[in-house]
N, C-alpha and C positions, 0 to 999 in steps of 0.2 A: 491456422495452425491447429490441428487437433492435439490434444494431450499425448494420445497414442503413439505421436510420431515425433514428439520431443523428446532428446534428451535430458535428465533431470539437471544436469548441469548449465543449460540454456536458461532456465527458469531461476534460477541463484544468480545467475549471470545477471538477468534482467532487473531482480530486485537490489542488487546490489547498485546496479546501473542508477536505480530510481532512488536509493537512498543517497547515494552521493551528489545526485543531482539535488536532490532536497536540502541535503547539508550545504550546498553551494549556495542556494535561495533564499534559504530560512533560517534565522539565529536558532540555536538549541531552544527546547521547553524551558520554563523557569521552574517548573514544581511538576509534580506528578500528574496533579487536577488538568494542566495543561497539555502533557504528554496523552492523558486519558482524551482530550477532546478532538486533538489532532487525530488520533486513531479513530474516535465514534464518528466525525465525519468522513473519513474514508469508508467507514464500514457502513454510513448511511448514502453514499455515493455506490456502494457496492450493492445496496440493497435496492436501490432506483433503477439499476443495470438488471438486476434479477430479475425484479417486476416487471419487465418490458416483456410484450407479446414474443414470444418464441420465433415467429414470423418479423422481427423487426430486422432490417439489413443492419448488420454488424453488430449485433447485441452481443455475441460471444465474443470478439474481439473487446468492446466495452468492458464486459465481466472480467476478462482477464486481464484488462489495463487496471481495473479498480484493485481485483484481487494483489495484483504485485503492488501497488501504490499501499494496501492495507499492511502486508508481508514488509515493506520497507521502514514502515512509519512504525511496526512493533519492533522491529530490529533498533531503528534509532532510540524507542525507548528505553529499551534494554543498555543499548552504548550510553545514553545521556543520564539513566537515572542516579545515577552517584554525585551528579553535581543539581541534582535537584534542588532547590529553596523551599523546599516543606517547614 
């Protein structure tokens, strides 16, 4: 699916779905440091996908999935930051 043909709400829905999935699977971060580390891990995974050769099958889909996870974890950080025990 290309960006040009996607409706913006579709992306937001996917990010929200990923956020809810992560909230069900994993407890909240305990600190800003932990929340940052979670986002960095997702960024590292996105970077790995970006670095794949352009001819790699599924590269665009992988980048998209990882970017959605980055966005979801950034939202989770914002939602949960008042509860961090820094």
